[in-house]
C-alpha positions in Angstrom: -18.6 -22.3 -74.3 -15.2 -20.6 -74.0 -15.7 -18.9 -77.4 -19.0 -17.5 -76.1 -17.3 -16.2 -72.9 -14.6 -14.5 -74.9 -17.1 -12.9 -77.2 -19.2 -11.7 -74.1 -16.0 -10.3 -72.5 -15.1 -8.4 -75.6 -18.6 -7.0 -76.0 -18.7 -6.0 -72.3 -15.3 -4.3 -72.6 -16.4 -2.4 -75.7 -19.6 -1.2 -74.0 -17.6 -0.1 -70.8 -15.0 1.7 -72.9 -17.7 3.5 -74.9 -19.4 4.5 -71.7 -16.2 5.9 -70.1 -15.2 7.8 -73.3 -18.6 9.3 -73.6 -18.6 10.3 -70.0 -15.2 11.8 -70.3 -16.1 13.7 -73.5 -19.2 15.1 -71.8 -17.2 16.2 -68.7 -14.4 17.6 -71.1 -16.9 19.6 -73.0 -18.2 21.2 -69.8 -14.6 22.4 -68.7 -14.3 26.1 -68.8 -11.4 28.0 -70.5 -9.5 29.6 -67.6 -6.2 30.6 -69.4 -4.7 31.2 -72.7 -1.3 29.6 -73.3 0.3 31.3 -76.4 3.6 30.2 -77.9 5.0 32.0 -80.9 8.0 30.4 -82.7 10.7 33.1 -83.0 13.3 30.8 -84.5 15.4 32.7 -87.0 14.8 36.0 -85.1 11.3 36.5 -86.4 9.2 39.0 -84.6 6.3 39.8 -87.0 3.8 38.7 -84.3 3.9 38.1 -80.6 1.7 36.6 -77.9 -0.1 39.8 -77.1 -1.1 40.3 -80.8 -2.4 36.7 -81.0 -4.3 37.1 -77.9 -5.8 40.3 -79.2 -6.9 38.5 -82.3 -8.5 35.7 -80.5 -10.4 38.0 -78.2 -11.4 40.0 -81.2 -12.9 36.9 -82.9 -14.1 35.1 -79.7 -15.4 37.7 -77.3 -14.9 36.9 -73.6 -13.2 33.6 -74.3 -12.0 33.2 -70.7 -14.8 31.5 -68.7 -16.4 29.9 -71.7 -17.1 26.2 -71.9 -15.1 24.2 -74.3 -18.2 23.2 -76.2 -18.8 26.9 -76.9 -15.4 27.5 -78.4 -14.8 26.8 -82.1 -11.0 26.2 -82.2 -11.1 25.4 -85.9 -12.6 28.7 -86.7 -10.0 30.5 -84.6 -7.2 28.6 -86.4 -8.5 29.7 -89.8 -8.7 33.3 -88.5 -5.1 33.2 -87.2 -3.9 31.5 -90.4 -5.3 34.3 -92.4 -2.8 36.8 -90.9 -0.2 37.6 -93.6 2.8 36.9 -91.2 1.4 33.6 -89.8 2.4 30.4 -91.5 0.5 28.0 -89.3 -1.6 28.3 -86.0 -2.5 25.2 -84.0 -5.0 25.4 -81.2 -6.0 22.7 -78.7 -7.7 22.5 -75.3 -6.5 20.8 -72.2 -8.5 19.2 -69.3 -7.0 21.8 -67.0 -8.8 24.6 -68.7 -6.0 25.9 -70.9 -6.5 26.9 -74.6 -3.0 26.3 -76.0 -2.1 28.2 -79.1 1.1 27.4 -81.0 2.0 29.8 -83.8 4.7 29.6 -86.5 5.6 32.7 -88.4 6.2 33.0 -92.1 9.9 33.1 -92.8 10.9 35.7 -95.4 13.6 34.7 -97.9 13.9 38.1 -99.7 12.4 41.5 -99.6 11.2 42.7 -103.1 11.1 46.2 -104.2 8.8 46.5 -107.1 8.2 50.1 -108.6 6.2 51.8 -105.6 5.5 48.5 -103.8 7.5 46.4 -101.4 6.8 42.9 -100.0 8.4 39.6 -98.9 8.8 36.3 -100.7 8.9 33.2 -98.4 10.9 30.0 -99.0 8.2 28.9 -101.5 8.4 32.2 -103.3 4.9 33.1 -102.2 4.3 36.8 -101.6 3.3 38.2 -98.3 3.1 41.8 -96.9 5.4 43.8 -94.7 4.9 44.4 -91.0 4.5 47.7 -89.3 6.3 46.4 -86.2 9.2 44.5 -87.6 11.5 44.5 -90.6 13.5 41.3 -91.5 17.1 41.6 -92.4 17.1 39.6 -95.6 18.5 40.1 -99.1 16.8 42.8 -101.2 15.6 42.3 -104.7 14.7 45.1 -107.1 12.7 44.5 -110.3 9.9 46.3 -112.2 7.6 43.3 -111.9 7.6 39.7 -110.7 7.6 37.2 -113.7 8.0 33.4 -113.8 11.4 33.7 -115.4 12.6 36.2 -112.8 11.5 33.9 -109.9 13.2 31.0 -111.5 16.5 33.0 -111.8 16.1 34.3 -108.3 15.7 30.8 -107.0 18.9 29.7 -108.7 20.7 32.7 -107.3 19.5 32.1 -103.8 20.6 28.4 -103.8 24.1 29.4 -104.9 24.3 32.1 -102.3 22.9 29.9 -99.5 25.5 27.2 -100.2 28.5 29.7 -100.0 29.3 31.4 -96.7 31.3 34.1 -98.3 28.6 35.0 -100.9 26.0 34.9 -98.2 27.8 37.4 -96.0 28.9 39.6 -98.9 25.7 40.0 -101.1 23.1 42.4 -99.8 21.0 43.1 -102.9 20.1 41.9 -106.4 18.6 44.0 -109.2 17.0 42.9 -112.5 17.0 45.4 -115.4 14.5 45.5 -118.2 16.5 42.9 -120.2 16.6 40.6 -117.2 20.3 41.1 -116.8 21.5 40.9 -113.2 23.3 43.4 -111.0 24.6 42.6 -107.5 25.4 45.0 -104.6 28.1 43.8 -102.1 28.3 44.6 -98.4 32.0 45.4 -98.4 33.4 47.6 -101.2 31.9 50.6 -102.9 31.2 48.9 -106.2 28.5 47.1 -108.1 28.8 43.8 -109.8 27.3 43.2 -113.3 26.4 39.5 -113.7 24.8 39.9 -117.1 22.4 37.2 -118.3 21.3 34.4 -116.0 23.6 31.8 -117.3 26.7 30.1 -115.9 26.0 31.9 -112.6 28.1 29.3 -110.6 31.1 30.0 -112.8 30.6 33.7 -112.6 30.5 33.6 -108.8 33.7 31.5 -108.8 35.5 34.1 -110.9 34.3 36.8 -108.6 35.7 35.1 -105.5 39.0 34.5 -107.3 39.2 38.2 -108.3 38.3 39.2 -104.7 41.1 37.1 -103.3 43.8 37.9 -105.9 42.8 41.4 -107.0 40.9 43.5 -104.6 42.8 42.3 -101.5 45.9 43.8 -103.0 44.6 47.0 -104.6 41.8 47.8 -102.1 38.1 47.2 -102.0 37.1 50.7 -103.1 39.5 50.9 -106.2 36.8 50.2 -108.7 33.2 51.4 -109.2 32.1 48.4 -111.2 33.1 44.8 -111.7 31.6 43.1 -114.8 31.4 39.3 -115.1 29.1 39.4 -118.2 31.6 37.8 -120.5 32.8 34.2 -120.2 35.9 33.8 -118.1 36.5 37.5 -118.0 36.5 40.1 -115.1 36.4 43.6 -116.4 36.8 46.5 -114.0 36.0 50.1 -114.1 38.4 52.3 -112.1 37.1 55.0 -109.7 
């Protein structure tokens, strides 16, 4: 008898919960959208897109969204539309019982800016290409090459990891160039000279040699004494005077 009562209680509870959930869902679907609550993540000083731009895109795709019932708004379609923007990494949309359509947008973070013949574009942290913006230019390291190849991306990845781990290199290096033989040239922020790294091997040792030379050499004779510093040869720093 007790077992029968327990089973009956559980079944009754399930039916009651299902009824409440169904009633709430029906009531929720009839709520009208009264407000757009848009949040754009600007962490890292990124300003490719803003709330006004996102609102404009939503209204372009979903005409007269304010006042619409929730059941008439396809938030998944809107997410796909926003995600397709070249500067948007991820858009998440959700609706509240209070009539708010909440939009959380994360921007794509550029790692470097590429200059490739007559074209220019960004690479993100996954080395995926995305286009520039008319309204904002990110201050990131610049890379010059004739074309993007797998080997150049691999070399660039190794370079960026070394630079990111060293505060001095991160502050000093502003641009990297690849020649037709894939030899590397670096342009510093301080000092009117260029740095020849040569082939993409022993890059960590070459950077260490560069830092030692900066500390023991250039600090004594001046940062503008040389036009070129070559690290192409093992354990050698060869300078060309101005």
